[in-house]
CHARMM-style PDB file with segment names, atoms N, HN, CA, C and O in Angstrom:
ATOM      1  N   MET     1      94.389 121.707  57.910  1.00  0.00      PROA
ATOM      2  CA  MET     1      93.477 122.125  58.959  1.00  0.00      PROA
ATOM      3  C   MET     1      93.094 123.582  58.701  1.00  0.00      PROA
ATOM      4  O   MET     1      93.798 124.301  57.992  1.00  0.00      PROA
ATOM      5  N   ALA     2      92.004 123.999  59.265  1.00  0.00      PROA
ATOM      6  HN  ALA     2      91.432 123.415  59.841  1.00  0.00      PROA
ATOM      7  CA  ALA     2      91.513 125.358  59.067  1.00  0.00      PROA
ATOM      8  C   ALA     2      92.581 126.384  59.434  1.00  0.00      PROA
ATOM      9  O   ALA     2      93.333 126.203  60.392  1.00  0.00      PROA
ATOM     10  N   ARG     3      92.633 127.438  58.674  1.00  0.00      PROA
ATOM     11  HN  ARG     3      92.022 127.585  57.896  1.00  0.00      PROA
ATOM     12  CA  ARG     3      93.538 128.575  58.901  1.00  0.00      PROA
ATOM     13  C   ARG     3      95.012 128.206  58.808  1.00  0.00      PROA
ATOM     14  O   ARG     3      95.846 128.877  59.415  1.00  0.00      PROA
ATOM     15  N   GLU     4      95.356 127.156  58.063  1.00  0.00      PROA
ATOM     16  HN  GLU     4      94.679 126.611  57.570  1.00  0.00      PROA
ATOM     17  CA  GLU     4      96.750 126.772  57.833  1.00  0.00      PROA
ATOM     18  C   GLU     4      97.039 126.857  56.333  1.00  0.00      PROA
ATOM     19  O   GLU     4      96.116 126.748  55.527  1.00  0.00      PROA
ATOM     20  N   PRO     5      98.296 127.049  55.947  1.00  0.00      PROA
ATOM     21  CA  PRO     5      98.637 127.132  54.518  1.00  0.00      PROA
ATOM     22  C   PRO     5      98.267 125.841  53.775  1.00  0.00      PROA
ATOM     23  O   PRO     5      98.295 124.749  54.342  1.00  0.00      PROA
ATOM     24  N   ILE     6      97.922 125.995  52.502  1.00  0.00      PROA
ATOM     25  HN  ILE     6      97.899 126.883  52.041  1.00  0.00      PROA
ATOM     26  CA  ILE     6      97.589 124.849  51.656  1.00  0.00      PROA
ATOM     27  C   ILE     6      98.809 124.530  50.792  1.00  0.00      PROA
ATOM     28  O   ILE     6      99.202 125.354  49.966  1.00  0.00      PROA
ATOM     29  N   PRO     7      99.413 123.355  50.965  1.00  0.00      PROA
ATOM     30  CA  PRO     7     100.572 122.999  50.147  1.00  0.00      PROA
ATOM     31  C   PRO     7     100.157 122.622  48.727  1.00  0.00      PROA
ATOM     32  O   PRO     7      98.994 122.318  48.465  1.00  0.00      PROA
ATOM     33  N   ALA     8     101.119 122.649  47.830  1.00  0.00      PROA
ATOM     34  HN  ALA     8     102.064 122.897  48.044  1.00  0.00      PROA
ATOM     35  CA  ALA     8     100.882 122.235  46.444  1.00  0.00      PROA
ATOM     36  C   ALA     8     100.740 120.716  46.396  1.00  0.00      PROA
ATOM     37  O   ALA     8     101.194 120.012  47.297  1.00  0.00      PROA
ATOM     38  N   GLY     9     100.111 120.225  45.342  1.00  0.00      PROA
ATOM     39  HN  GLY     9      99.742 120.797  44.609  1.00  0.00      PROA
ATOM     40  CA  GLY     9      99.978 118.783  45.154  1.00  0.00      PROA
ATOM     41  C   GLY     9      98.544 118.341  45.276  1.00  0.00      PROA
ATOM     42  O   GLY     9      97.646 119.165  45.445  1.00  0.00      PROA
ATOM     43  N   PRO    10      98.320 117.029  45.190  1.00  0.00      PROA
ATOM     44  CA  PRO    10      96.969 116.491  45.244  1.00  0.00      PROA
ATOM     45  C   PRO    10      96.320 116.746  46.605  1.00  0.00      PROA
ATOM     46  O   PRO    10      96.945 116.597  47.655  1.00  0.00      PROA
ATOM     47  N   THR    11      95.043 117.134  46.548  1.00  0.00      PROA
ATOM     48  HN  THR    11      94.535 117.255  45.695  1.00  0.00      PROA
ATOM     49  CA  THR    11      94.311 117.428  47.777  1.00  0.00      PROA
ATOM     50  C   THR    11      92.926 116.794  47.756  1.00  0.00      PROA
ATOM     51  O   THR    11      92.354 116.537  46.697  1.00  0.00      PROA
ATOM     52  N   VAL    12      92.409 116.553  48.941  1.00  0.00      PROA
ATOM     53  HN  VAL    12      92.874 116.762  49.802  1.00  0.00      PROA
ATOM     54  CA  VAL    12      91.037 116.071  49.124  1.00  0.00      PROA
ATOM     55  C   VAL    12      90.398 116.993  50.150  1.00  0.00      PROA
ATOM     56  O   VAL    12      90.939 117.180  51.240  1.00  0.00      PROA
ATOM     57  N   LEU    13      89.237 117.576  49.806  1.00  0.00      PROA
ATOM     58  HN  LEU    13      88.798 117.424  48.921  1.00  0.00      PROA
ATOM     59  CA  LEU    13      88.500 118.410  50.738  1.00  0.00      PROA
ATOM     60  C   LEU    13      87.514 117.534  51.497  1.00  0.00      PROA
ATOM     61  O   LEU    13      86.629 116.918  50.903  1.00  0.00      PROA
ATOM     62  N   LEU    14      87.674 117.487  52.803  1.00  0.00      PROA
ATOM     63  HN  LEU    14      88.393 117.988  53.285  1.00  0.00      PROA
ATOM     64  CA  LEU    14      86.772 116.700  53.639  1.00  0.00      PROA
ATOM     65  C   LEU    14      85.607 117.601  54.070  1.00  0.00      PROA
ATOM     66  O   LEU    14      85.493 117.982  55.235  1.00  0.00      PROA
ATOM     67  N   ALA    15      84.752 117.927  53.102  1.00  0.00      PROA
ATOM     68  HN  ALA    15      84.845 117.617  52.156  1.00  0.00      PROA
ATOM     69  CA  ALA    15      83.589 118.777  53.353  1.00  0.00      PROA
ATOM     70  C   ALA    15      82.480 117.935  53.967  1.00  0.00      PROA
ATOM     71  O   ALA    15      82.449 116.715  53.807  1.00  0.00      PROA
ATOM     72  N   GLY    16      81.599 118.582  54.648  1.00  0.00      PROA
ATOM     73  HN  GLY    16      81.624 119.573  54.777  1.00  0.00      PROA
ATOM     74  CA  GLY    16      80.479 117.884  55.264  1.00  0.00      PROA
ATOM     75  C   GLY    16      80.199 118.457  56.628  1.00  0.00      PROA
ATOM     76  O   GLY    16      80.805 119.458  57.011  1.00  0.00      PROA
ATOM     77  N   PRO    17      79.299 117.851  57.371  1.00  0.00      PROA
ATOM     78  CA  PRO    17      78.932 118.412  58.672  1.00  0.00      PROA
ATOM     79  C   PRO    17      80.111 118.449  59.634  1.00  0.00      PROA
ATOM     80  O   PRO    17      80.879 117.494  59.749  1.00  0.00      PROA
ATOM     81  N   THR    18      80.230 119.581  60.321  1.00  0.00      PROA
ATOM     82  HN  THR    18      79.605 120.357  60.228  1.00  0.00      PROA
ATOM     83  CA  THR    18      81.281 119.764  61.316  1.00  0.00      PROA
ATOM     84  C   THR    18      80.634 119.789  62.695  1.00  0.00      PROA
ATOM     85  O   THR    18      79.642 120.490  62.895  1.00  0.00      PROA
ATOM     86  N   PRO    19      81.174 119.041  63.643  1.00  0.00      PROA
ATOM     87  CA  PRO    19      80.603 119.054  64.984  1.00  0.00      PROA
ATOM     88  C   PRO    19      80.517 120.483  65.528  1.00  0.00      PROA
ATOM     89  O   PRO    19      81.439 121.281  65.358  1.00  0.00      PROA
ATOM     90  N   ASP    20      79.418 120.783  66.172  1.00  0.00      PROA
ATOM     91  HN  ASP    20      78.669 120.134  66.310  1.00  0.00      PROA
ATOM     92  CA  ASP    20      79.160 122.113  66.723  1.00  0.00      PROA
ATOM     93  C   ASP    20      79.770 122.214  68.112  1.00  0.00      PROA
ATOM     94  O   ASP    20      79.737 121.263  68.892  1.00  0.00      PROA
ATOM     95  N   LYS    21      80.331 123.392  68.411  1.00  0.00      PROA
ATOM     96  HN  LYS    21      80.358 124.165  67.777  1.00  0.00      PROA
ATOM     97  CA  LYS    21      80.948 123.601  69.720  1.00  0.00      PROA
ATOM     98  C   LYS    21      79.928 123.458  70.847  1.00  0.00      PROA
ATOM     99  O   LYS    21      80.271 123.009  71.941  1.00  0.00      PROA
ATOM    100  N   GLY    22      78.667 123.842  70.585  1.00  0.00      PROA
ATOM    101  HN  GLY    22      78.388 124.208  69.697  1.00  0.00      PROA
ATOM    102  CA  GLY    22      77.636 123.767  71.600  1.00  0.00      PROA
ATOM    103  C   GLY    22      77.156 122.351  71.882  1.00  0.00      PROA
ATOM    104  O   GLY    22      76.639 122.070  72.963  1.00  0.00      PROA
ATOM    105  N   GLU    23      77.327 121.461  70.910  1.00  0.00      PROA
ATOM    106  HN  GLU    23      77.747 121.690  70.032  1.00  0.00      PROA
ATOM    107  CA  GLU    23      76.933 120.059  71.062  1.00  0.00      PROA
ATOM    108  C   GLU    23      78.083 119.172  70.598  1.00  0.00      PROA
ATOM    109  O   GLU    23      77.999 118.557  69.534  1.00  0.00      PROA
ATOM    110  N   PRO    24      79.159 119.100  71.386  1.00  0.00      PROA
ATOM    111  CA  PRO    24      80.341 118.369  70.947  1.00  0.00      PROA
ATOM    112  C   PRO    24      80.092 116.871  70.739  1.00  0.00      PROA
ATOM    113  O   PRO    24      79.562 116.183  71.611  1.00  0.00      PROA
ATOM    114  N   VAL    25      80.479 116.406  69.595  1.00  0.00      PROA
ATOM    115  HN  VAL    25      80.910 116.965  68.886  1.00  0.00      PROA
ATOM    116  CA  VAL    25      80.476 114.982  69.251  1.00  0.00      PROA
ATOM    117  C   VAL    25      81.788 114.693  68.533  1.00  0.00      PROA
ATOM    118  O   VAL    25      82.397 115.615  67.991  1.00  0.00      PROA
ATOM    119  N   PRO    26      82.233 113.465  68.511  1.00  0.00      PROA
ATOM    120  CA  PRO    26      83.475 113.156  67.795  1.00  0.00      PROA
ATOM    121  C   PRO    26      83.344 113.465  66.301  1.00  0.00      PROA
ATOM    122  O   PRO    26      82.291 113.254  65.700  1.00  0.00      PROA
ATOM    123  N   SER    27      84.416 113.960  65.725  1.00  0.00      PROA
ATOM    124  HN  SER    27      85.271 114.131  66.214  1.00  0.00      PROA
ATOM    125  CA  SER    27      84.442 114.243  64.292  1.00  0.00      PROA
ATOM    126  C   SER    27      84.538 112.941  63.500  1.00  0.00      PROA
ATOM    127  O   SER    27      85.182 111.987  63.936  1.00  0.00      PROA
ATOM    128  N   TRP    28      83.900 112.911  62.344  1.00  0.00      PROA
ATOM    129  HN  TRP    28      83.377 113.686  61.989  1.00  0.00      PROA
ATOM    130  CA  TRP    28      83.975 111.767  61.439  1.00  0.00      PROA
ATOM    131  C   TRP    28      85.233 111.840  60.574  1.00  0.00      PROA
ATOM    132  O   TRP    28      85.596 110.852  59.935  1.00  0.00      PROA
ATOM    133  N   ARG    29      85.905 112.999  60.544  1.00  0.00      PROA
ATOM    134  HN  ARG    29      85.610 113.802  61.063  1.00  0.00      PROA
ATOM    135  CA  ARG    29      87.018 113.202  59.607  1.00  0.00      PROA
ATOM    136  C   ARG    29      88.252 112.329  59.872  1.00  0.00      PROA
ATOM    137  O   ARG    29      88.849 111.862  58.902  1.00  0.00      PROA
ATOM    138  N   PRO    30      88.672 112.079  61.113  1.00  0.00      PROA
ATOM    139  CA  PRO    30      89.843 111.208  61.299  1.00  0.00      PROA
ATOM    140  C   PRO    30      89.646 109.815  60.693  1.00  0.00      PROA
ATOM    141  O   PRO    30      90.579 109.260  60.113  1.00  0.00      PROA
ATOM    142  N   THR    31      88.457 109.254  60.820  1.00  0.00      PROA
ATOM    143  HN  THR    31      87.700 109.705  61.291  1.00  0.00      PROA
ATOM    144  CA  THR    31      88.191 107.942  60.223  1.00  0.00      PROA
ATOM    145  C   THR    31      88.244 108.027  58.705  1.00  0.00      PROA
ATOM    146  O   THR    31      88.813 107.150  58.055  1.00  0.00      PROA
ATOM    147  N   ALA    32      87.657 109.072  58.135  1.00  0.00      PROA
ATOM    148  HN  ALA    32      87.195 109.784  58.663  1.00  0.00      PROA
ATOM    149  CA  ALA    32      87.695 109.260  56.684  1.00  0.00      PROA
ATOM    150  C   ALA    32      89.135 109.403  56.193  1.00  0.00      PROA
ATOM    151  O   ALA    32      89.510 108.829  55.171  1.00  0.00      PROA
ATOM    152  N   LEU    33      89.932 110.169  56.924  1.00  0.00      PROA
ATOM    153  HN  LEU    33      89.628 110.635  57.754  1.00  0.00      PROA
ATOM    154  CA  LEU    33      91.339 110.351  56.565  1.00  0.00      PROA
ATOM    155  C   LEU    33      92.066 109.007  56.548  1.00  0.00      PROA
ATOM    156  O   LEU    33      92.814 108.723  55.612  1.00  0.00      PROA
ATOM    157  N   ASP    34      91.856 108.189  57.559  1.00  0.00      PROA
ATOM    158  HN  ASP    34      91.249 108.420  58.319  1.00  0.00      PROA
ATOM    159  CA  ASP    34      92.504 106.870  57.625  1.00  0.00      PROA
ATOM    160  C   ASP    34      92.075 105.978  56.457  1.00  0.00      PROA
ATOM    161  O   ASP    34      92.906 105.301  55.852  1.00  0.00      PROA
ATOM    162  N   LEU    35      90.786 105.980  56.144  1.00  0.00      PROA
ATOM    163  HN  LEU    35      90.111 106.530  56.635  1.00  0.00      PROA
ATOM    164  CA  LEU    35      90.278 105.132  55.054  1.00  0.00      PROA
ATOM    165  C   LEU    35      90.831 105.566  53.697  1.00  0.00      PROA
ATOM    166  O   LEU    35      91.226 104.727  52.887  1.00  0.00      PROA
ATOM    167  N   ILE    36      90.856 106.874  53.452  1.00  0.00      PROA
ATOM    168  HN  ILE    36      90.535 107.556  54.110  1.00  0.00      PROA
ATOM    169  CA  ILE    36      91.367 107.375  52.169  1.00  0.00      PROA
ATOM    170  C   ILE    36      92.871 107.148  52.072  1.00  0.00      PROA
ATOM    171  O   ILE    36      93.370 106.741  51.023  1.00  0.00      PROA
ATOM    172  N   THR    37      93.594 107.406  53.154  1.00  0.00      PROA
ATOM    173  HN  THR    37      93.189 107.737  54.006  1.00  0.00      PROA
ATOM    174  CA  THR    37      95.050 107.199  53.162  1.00  0.00      PROA
ATOM    175  C   THR    37      95.399 105.748  52.837  1.00  0.00      PROA
ATOM    176  O   THR    37      96.359 105.488  52.112  1.00  0.00      PROA
ATOM    177  N   ALA    38      94.633 104.816  53.362  1.00  0.00      PROA
ATOM    178  HN  ALA    38      93.853 105.028  53.951  1.00  0.00      PROA
ATOM    179  CA  ALA    38      94.885 103.392  53.111  1.00  0.00      PROA
ATOM    180  C   ALA    38      94.706 103.036  51.638  1.00  0.00      PROA
ATOM    181  O   ALA    38      95.306 102.073  51.160  1.00  0.00      PROA
ATOM    182  N   GLN    39      93.891 103.798  50.916  1.00  0.00      PROA
ATOM    183  HN  GLN    39      93.404 104.580  51.304  1.00  0.00      PROA
ATOM    184  CA  GLN    39      93.629 103.532  49.500  1.00  0.00      PROA
ATOM    185  C   GLN    39      94.542 104.312  48.559  1.00  0.00      PROA
ATOM    186  O   GLN    39      94.630 103.978  47.378  1.00  0.00      PROA
ATOM    187  N   TRP    40      95.224 105.345  49.057  1.00  0.00      PROA
ATOM    188  HN  TRP    40      95.153 105.616  50.017  1.00  0.00      PROA
ATOM    189  CA  TRP    40      96.028 106.233  48.208  1.00  0.00      PROA
ATOM    190  C   TRP    40      97.246 105.508  47.648  1.00  0.00      PROA
ATOM    191  O   TRP    40      98.040 104.938  48.396  1.00  0.00      PROA
ATOM    192  N   THR    41      97.383 105.536  46.325  1.00  0.00      PROA
ATOM    193  HN  THR    41      96.738 106.000  45.717  1.00  0.00      PROA
ATOM    194  CA  THR    41      98.522 104.886  45.672  1.00  0.00      PROA
ATOM    195  C   THR    41      99.330 105.869  44.839  1.00  0.00      PROA
ATOM    196  O   THR    41     100.225 105.465  44.096  1.00  0.00      PROA
ATOM    197  N   GLY    42      99.026 107.145  44.956  1.00  0.00      PROA
ATOM    198  HN  GLY    42      98.299 107.473  45.560  1.00  0.00      PROA
ATOM    199  CA  GLY    42      99.740 108.160  44.180  1.00  0.00      PROA
ATOM    200  C   GLY    42     101.188 108.284  44.600  1.00  0.00      PROA
ATOM    201  O   GLY    42     101.568 107.875  45.698  1.00  0.00      PROA
ATOM    202  N   SER    43     101.996 108.854  43.717  1.00  0.00      PROA
ATOM    203  HN  SER    43     101.687 109.186  42.825  1.00  0.00      PROA
ATOM    204  CA  SER    43     103.425 109.016  44.003  1.00  0.00      PROA
ATOM    205  C   SER    43     103.706 110.251  44.857  1.00  0.00      PROA
ATOM    206  O   SER    43     104.756 110.341  45.494  1.00  0.00      PROA
ATOM    207  N   GLU    44     102.767 111.207  44.872  1.00  0.00      PROA
ATOM    208  HN  GLU    44     101.915 111.135  44.355  1.00  0.00      PROA
ATOM    209  CA  GLU    44     102.937 112.411  45.673  1.00  0.00      PROA
ATOM    210  C   GLU    44     102.179 112.275  46.987  1.00  0.00      PROA
ATOM    211  O   GLU    44     101.267 111.459  47.116  1.00  0.00      PROA
ATOM    212  N   GLN    45     102.578 113.095  47.962  1.00  0.00      PROA
ATOM    213  HN  GLN    45     103.319 113.758  47.857  1.00  0.00      PROA
ATOM    214  CA  GLN    45     101.866 113.109  49.238  1.00  0.00      PROA
ATOM    215  C   GLN    45     100.476 113.694  49.026  1.00  0.00      PROA
ATOM    216  O   GLN    45     100.320 114.694  48.326  1.00  0.00      PROA
ATOM    217  N   LEU    46      99.480 113.081  49.620  1.00  0.00      PROA
ATOM    218  HN  LEU    46      99.606 112.268  50.189  1.00  0.00      PROA
ATOM    219  CA  LEU    46      98.107 113.546  49.541  1.00  0.00      PROA
ATOM    220  C   LEU    46      97.833 114.465  50.725  1.00  0.00      PROA
ATOM    221  O   LEU    46      98.125 114.118  51.870  1.00  0.00      PROA
ATOM    222  N   THR    47      97.272 115.639  50.444  1.00  0.00      PROA
ATOM    223  HN  THR    47      97.035 115.920  49.514  1.00  0.00      PROA
ATOM    224  CA  THR    47      96.935 116.607  51.483  1.00  0.00      PROA
ATOM    225  C   THR    47      95.430 116.621  51.682  1.00  0.00      PROA
ATOM    226  O   THR    47      94.669 116.634  50.715  1.00  0.00      PROA
ATOM    227  N   PHE    48      95.002 116.617  52.938  1.00  0.00      PROA
ATOM    228  HN  PHE    48      95.621 116.606  53.724  1.00  0.00      PROA
ATOM    229  CA  PHE    48      93.587 116.702  53.269  1.00  0.00      PROA
ATOM    230  C   PHE    48      93.276 118.117  53.733  1.00  0.00      PROA
ATOM    231  O   PHE    48      93.980 118.678  54.573  1.00  0.00      PROA
ATOM    232  N   LEU    49      92.219 118.684  53.178  1.00  0.00      PROA
ATOM    233  HN  LEU    49      91.647 118.228  52.495  1.00  0.00      PROA
ATOM    234  CA  LEU    49      91.757 120.007  53.587  1.00  0.00      PROA
ATOM    235  C   LEU    49      90.499 119.811  54.426  1.00  0.00      PROA
ATOM    236  O   LEU    49      89.568 119.115  54.020  1.00  0.00      PROA
ATOM    237  N   THR    50      90.485 120.427  55.587  1.00  0.00      PROA
ATOM    238  HN  THR    50      91.241 120.992  55.918  1.00  0.00      PROA
ATOM    239  CA  THR    50      89.348 120.273  56.493  1.00  0.00      PROA
ATOM    240  C   THR    50      88.998 121.613  57.123  1.00  0.00      PROA
ATOM    241  O   THR    50      89.896 122.396  57.433  1.00  0.00      PROA
ATOM    242  N   PRO    51      87.718 121.893  57.316  1.00  0.00      PROA
ATOM    243  CA  PRO    51      87.331 123.137  57.977  1.00  0.00      PROA
ATOM    244  C   PRO    51      87.504 123.098  59.492  1.00  0.00      PROA
ATOM    245  O   PRO    51      87.245 124.096  60.165  1.00  0.00      PROA
ATOM    246  N   GLU    52      87.934 121.975  60.036  1.00  0.00      PROA
ATOM    247  HN  GLU    52      88.144 121.164  59.489  1.00  0.00      PROA
ATOM    248  CA  GLU    52      88.162 121.877  61.476  1.00  0.00      PROA
ATOM    249  C   GLU    52      89.560 122.378  61.813  1.00  0.00      PROA
ATOM    250  O   GLU    52      90.475 122.284  60.995  1.00  0.00      PROA
ATOM    251  N   SER    53      89.719 122.910  63.024  1.00  0.00      PROA
ATOM    252  HN  SER    53      88.976 122.987  63.688  1.00  0.00      PROA
ATOM    253  CA  SER    53      91.007 123.412  63.477  1.00  0.00      PROA
ATOM    254  C   SER    53      91.815 122.304  64.147  1.00  0.00      PROA
ATOM    255  O   SER    53      91.259 121.350  64.690  1.00  0.00      PROA
ATOM    256  N   ARG    54      93.120 122.450  64.098  1.00  0.00      PROA
ATOM    257  HN  ARG    54      93.571 123.226  63.657  1.00  0.00      PROA
ATOM    258  CA  ARG    54      94.012 121.482  64.736  1.00  0.00      PROA
ATOM    259  C   ARG    54      93.757 121.445  66.248  1.00  0.00      PROA
ATOM    260  O   ARG    54      93.508 122.481  66.864  1.00  0.00      PROA
ATOM    261  N   GLY    55      93.819 120.291  66.820  1.00  0.00      PROA
ATOM    262  HN  GLY    55      94.021 119.449  66.319  1.00  0.00      PROA
ATOM    263  CA  GLY    55      93.662 120.135  68.269  1.00  0.00      PROA
ATOM    264  C   GLY    55      92.222 120.207  68.750  1.00  0.00      PROA
ATOM    265  O   GLY    55      91.974 120.306  69.951  1.00  0.00      PROA
ATOM    266  N   GLY    56      91.269 120.159  67.820  1.00  0.00      PROA
ATOM    267  HN  GLY    56      91.471 120.079  66.844  1.00  0.00      PROA
ATOM    268  CA  GLY    56      89.874 120.170  68.220  1.00  0.00      PROA
ATOM    269  C   GLY    56      89.361 121.515  68.683  1.00  0.00      PROA
ATOM    270  O   GLY    56      88.264 121.595  69.236  1.00  0.00      PROA
ATOM    271  N   VAL    57      90.134 122.585  68.470  1.00  0.00      PROA
ATOM    272  HN  VAL    57      91.026 122.520  68.021  1.00  0.00      PROA
ATOM    273  CA  VAL    57      89.695 123.921  68.838  1.00  0.00      PROA
ATOM    274  C   VAL    57      88.550 124.312  67.919  1.00  0.00      PROA
ATOM    275  O   VAL    57      88.668 124.187  66.701  1.00  0.00      PROA
ATOM    276  N   ARG    58      87.456 124.778  68.477  1.00  0.00      PROA
ATOM    277  HN  ARG    58      87.361 124.880  69.468  1.00  0.00      PROA
ATOM    278  CA  ARG    58      86.278 125.156  67.685  1.00  0.00      PROA
ATOM    279  C   ARG    58      86.126 126.666  67.706  1.00  0.00      PROA
ATOM    280  O   ARG    58      86.249 127.297  68.756  1.00  0.00      PROA
ATOM    281  N   ALA    59      85.860 127.238  66.550  1.00  0.00      PROA
ATOM    282  HN  ALA    59      85.760 126.726  65.697  1.00  0.00      PROA
ATOM    283  CA  ALA    59      85.637 128.674  66.450  1.00  0.00      PROA
ATOM    284  C   ALA    59      84.284 129.040  67.028  1.00  0.00      PROA
ATOM    285  O   ALA    59      83.348 128.240  67.003  1.00  0.00      PROA
ATOM    286  N   GLU    60      84.188 130.259  67.551  1.00  0.00      PROA
ATOM    287  HN  GLU    60      84.948 130.908  67.571  1.00  0.00      PROA
ATOM    288  CA  GLU    60      82.890 130.770  68.009  1.00  0.00      PROA
ATOM    289  C   GLU    60      82.064 131.103  66.771  1.00  0.00      PROA
ATOM    290  O   GLU    60      82.624 131.439  65.727  1.00  0.00      PROA
ATOM    291  N   ARG    61      80.762 131.017  66.873  1.00  0.00      PROA
ATOM    292  HN  ARG    61      80.308 130.744  67.721  1.00  0.00      PROA
ATOM    293  CA  ARG    61      79.892 131.377  65.752  1.00  0.00      PROA
ATOM    294  C   ARG    61      79.819 132.871  65.620  1.00  0.00      PROA
ATOM    295  OT1 ARG    61      79.134 133.380  64.732  1.00  0.00      PROA
TER     296      ARG     61
END
C-alpha cells in the first residue's frame, strides 16, 4: 500500500486509474488482486504494490 515499506521478492505494480477523493467510486484493485492471487503458482509470496493507501484513506491533492 502507499507509503509502506516494499518487501523483497516478486512484486506486481497495480498501476492505473485511482479513484478520486472528490468523486469516490469503488477501487478496481481488490478484484485484480484476487484474480492475480488465484493464478499465482510461484514458490515465494507475491507482493502487490498499489498507489492507494490502506483503509481507503485518500491523500489530498
